[in-house]
C-alpha atoms as one frame of an Amber mdcrd trajectory, in Angstrom:
protein
 241.093   4.134 201.775 239.143   5.722 198.934 235.531   6.543 199.754 234.138
   6.359 196.226 234.079   3.569 193.687 234.721   3.888 189.956 232.328   5.839
 187.773 230.256   4.125 185.092 228.609   5.906 182.168 225.667   5.336 179.829
 224.254   7.254 176.868 220.497   7.682 177.059 219.835   7.742 173.322 216.919
   9.726 171.923 213.963   7.582 170.861 212.350   8.473 167.538 208.961   7.175
 166.430 209.377   6.913 162.674 205.726   5.854 162.626 203.069   6.003 165.333
 199.660   4.432 164.786 197.287   4.966 167.705 194.140   2.951 168.363 191.076
   4.119 170.260 191.309   4.218 174.045 190.435   0.938 175.733 188.444   0.447
 178.932 191.608   1.038 180.963 192.018   4.358 179.079 195.274   3.189 177.478
 195.680   3.369 173.704 197.012   0.382 171.727 200.043   1.478 169.726 201.910
   0.274 166.673 205.159   2.159 166.174 208.389   1.782 164.235 210.986   2.942
 166.746 214.630   3.825 166.178 217.284   5.395 168.353 219.502   8.345 167.544
 223.256   8.441 167.940 222.838  11.360 170.339 221.364  11.502 173.809 221.744
  12.492 177.416 224.844  11.314 179.254 224.402   9.670 182.641 227.126   8.548
 185.003 226.928   6.678 188.291 229.326   6.778 191.210 228.625   4.742 194.346
 229.705   6.732 197.374 230.207   5.691 200.998 230.216   9.315 202.131 226.729
  10.259 200.896 223.793   9.801 203.270 221.161   9.701 200.496 220.992   9.194
 196.718 221.909  12.342 194.798 221.292  13.578 191.250 223.325  16.394 189.718
 222.070  17.878 186.454 223.993  19.991 183.942 223.846  20.583 180.204 221.853
  22.770 177.799 218.432  21.572 179.032 219.182  21.332 182.752 217.064  24.356
 183.698 213.718  23.580 185.329 214.412  19.834 185.386 213.794  18.498 188.922
 216.559  16.505 190.575 214.409  15.040 193.330 211.787  12.332 193.580 209.914
  13.607 190.510 212.834  12.816 188.209 212.560   9.480 186.413 216.189   8.710
 187.242 215.414   8.784 190.945 212.183   6.859 190.399 214.059   4.171 188.461
 216.685   3.938 191.192 213.875   3.500 193.703 212.959   0.208 192.038 216.206
  -1.340 193.265 216.975  -2.796 196.680 220.546  -1.658 197.224 223.255  -2.127
 199.773 223.135   0.213 202.745 226.862   0.964 202.823 226.948   3.029 199.609
 224.663   5.586 197.978 224.498   6.464 194.269 225.557   9.824 192.908 224.098
  10.300 189.429 225.430  12.987 187.116 223.184  13.787 184.166 224.212  15.922
 181.203 220.829  16.884 179.771 221.400  17.283 176.027 217.846  16.509 174.859
 214.856  18.880 175.031 212.354  18.146 177.792 208.812  16.874 177.073 209.644
  16.787 173.371 208.426  13.419 172.065 211.827  11.743 171.878 211.705   9.787
 175.131 214.379  11.731 176.991 213.082  10.982 180.481 212.400   7.347 179.670
 215.852   6.981 178.117 217.370   8.455 181.294 215.412   5.965 183.413 216.516
   3.089 181.179 220.138   4.236 181.453 219.725   4.247 185.243 218.464   0.667
 185.162 221.411  -0.421 183.003 223.908   1.340 185.271 222.481  -0.141 188.450
 222.259  -3.616 186.916 225.879  -3.380 185.738 226.910  -2.275 189.208 225.403
  -5.386 190.770 224.085  -8.273 188.713 221.645  -9.094 191.505 219.945  -5.709
 191.095 217.590  -6.538 188.254 213.988  -5.445 188.828 211.317  -7.368 186.955
 209.570  -5.697 183.998 206.384  -5.597 186.082 208.006  -3.390 188.726 209.114
  -0.949 186.013 205.798  -0.681 184.177 204.610   2.362 186.106 207.657   4.385
 185.029 206.290   4.852 181.512 205.274   3.102 178.316 208.589   3.896 176.606
 210.757   2.201 179.233 210.892  -1.265 177.548 211.890   0.205 174.176 214.475
   2.506 175.769 215.945  -0.426 177.665 216.319  -2.282 174.369 217.552   0.892
 172.627 217.498  -0.794 169.220 215.283  -0.614 166.137 212.009  -2.385 166.839
 208.265  -2.477 166.410 206.557  -1.328 169.594 203.016  -2.561 170.197 200.425
  -2.870 172.940 200.966   0.034 175.315 204.688  -0.212 174.685 205.382  -3.554
 176.339 205.455  -5.729 173.186 208.671  -5.295 171.242 209.751  -7.005 168.034
 213.430  -6.306 167.277 214.136  -5.488 163.641 217.847  -6.145 163.145 219.792
  -5.470 159.967 217.683  -2.499 158.821 220.703  -0.237 159.117 220.638   3.504
 159.546 219.314   6.685 157.980 220.691  10.219 158.208 218.316  12.606 159.909
 217.812  16.077 161.317 215.953  16.503 164.616 214.258  19.867 165.151 212.478
  21.196 168.221 211.004  24.727 168.227 211.434  25.178 171.962 207.939  24.239
 173.072 206.934  21.430 175.426 203.733  19.473 174.933 201.962  17.363 177.520
 201.549  13.810 176.229 198.374  13.485 178.293 196.937  16.636 176.706 197.685
  15.356 173.200 195.975  12.022 173.839 192.996  13.748 175.481 192.519  15.960
 172.429 193.134  13.020 170.084 190.288  11.136 171.751 187.950  14.009 170.851
 189.106  14.980 167.376 191.748  12.541 166.079 191.472   9.398 163.998 193.501
   6.218 163.726 195.184   5.300 160.444 195.832   1.906 158.937 199.371   0.594
 158.853 201.158  -1.837 156.620 204.860  -2.103 157.288 206.317  -5.094 155.468
 209.994  -5.602 156.308 211.970  -3.607 153.784 214.352  -0.703 154.165 214.095
   1.579 157.184 213.148   4.526 154.966 210.487   2.577 153.054 208.934   1.339
 156.275 208.845   4.880 157.635 207.332   6.250 154.426 204.636   3.571 154.584
 203.321   4.825 157.921 202.012   7.912 159.687 202.001   9.641 163.050 198.363
   9.699 164.125 199.090  12.297 166.824 200.696  14.818 164.468 197.621  16.823
 163.490 196.386  16.823 167.083 199.711  18.187 168.311 199.660  20.853 165.598
 196.229  21.976 166.801 197.760  22.522 170.243 201.078  24.008 169.068 200.763
  25.338 165.485 204.505  26.014 165.336 204.950  22.283 164.694 203.454  22.843
 161.245 206.089  25.520 160.614 208.814  23.096 161.687 207.575  20.417 159.288
 207.348  22.924 156.433 210.894  24.090 157.129 212.266  20.554 157.088 210.322
  19.554 153.974 211.709  22.574 152.107 215.306  21.436 152.609 217.185  19.996
 149.658 217.214  16.204 149.690 214.518  15.769 152.327 212.978  12.318 151.894
 210.508  12.429 154.781 209.423  14.954 157.414 207.316  13.917 160.400 206.731
  14.558 164.084 208.065  12.075 166.641 205.862  10.743 169.421 203.462  13.302
 170.845 205.757  16.181 169.798 206.995  18.752 169.506 210.250  17.390 168.071
 210.120  16.645 164.339 212.587  14.802 162.149 213.659  14.893 158.553 215.309
  11.982 156.751 218.057  12.785 154.236 220.270  10.819 151.818 223.396  11.365
 153.956 224.603  13.167 157.054 226.078  16.044 155.041 222.622  16.869 153.686
 221.239  16.780 157.221 224.024  19.066 158.440 223.369  21.542 155.627 219.665
  21.515 156.441 220.468  22.228 160.094 222.556  25.255 159.153 219.818  26.631
 156.916 217.061  26.218 159.490 219.189  27.641 162.318 219.929  30.689 160.177
 216.181  31.372 160.008 215.155  30.147 163.469 218.087  30.737 165.789 216.194
  29.624 168.897 215.250  26.204 167.533 217.141  23.075 168.545 218.526  21.499
 165.353 220.573  18.334 165.604 221.824  16.262 162.640 222.383  12.627 163.583
 222.107   9.051 162.443 219.055   6.968 163.325 219.116   3.191 163.665 221.450
   0.442 164.719 225.167   0.590 164.064 226.219  -2.209 161.677
């Protein structure tokens, strides 16, 4: 008799905030958001194997950004698994290939948690925690569960899918620094300002160009290298838009096609060998 069941896999796609408008903190200290969110065609890879030989859930981590990432209770994968009431005769073994930079403004941890929820739900249709039980995992969890182009509002819980907007070619760049989201919002509350938004349904690029990232200047004040990243992307031939995603430090550039994004990646890597540069497509596959 075989001890282990079949392995299932999910891609935890990177979340990109093409726009991010941030309101003033409310009485509960949360900030109302309005964000145009898309997902990249790259991400972490997570697999699940239910084992009858393990005595406890286990998480194995490999990949280019595996170093210093906890594999215990602090990891969002394990926290997401903890939301499920599972059978006692089998324990999950998760294997994560960490391809995305950590604490980089592209929702890597939240995407991993969402992939965990999808894997566990696929394993047993009765294992579907309510949205309320998942709310404490993070504001990006609902969007990462959807993993499709949408408007994200409230504190991340209100999603409006935006189908048929297609895709744009992009380059994601991270200079190798991690920024605390809490620190960015704390500084924003002291020195930042909220912008107005008007995003009538049009093309994905036009909607992105019509918005801002209200946290960008605050993040630059904490990590000035972000300004250098944005300058480097803007200087690339064909760049249509350069902006920071989320609370940083990852920035993105939008280009006419993937070849332009690939050429931009080569040029930036030649100058900044230690930076993470990843050409990809953003948006929903037709």
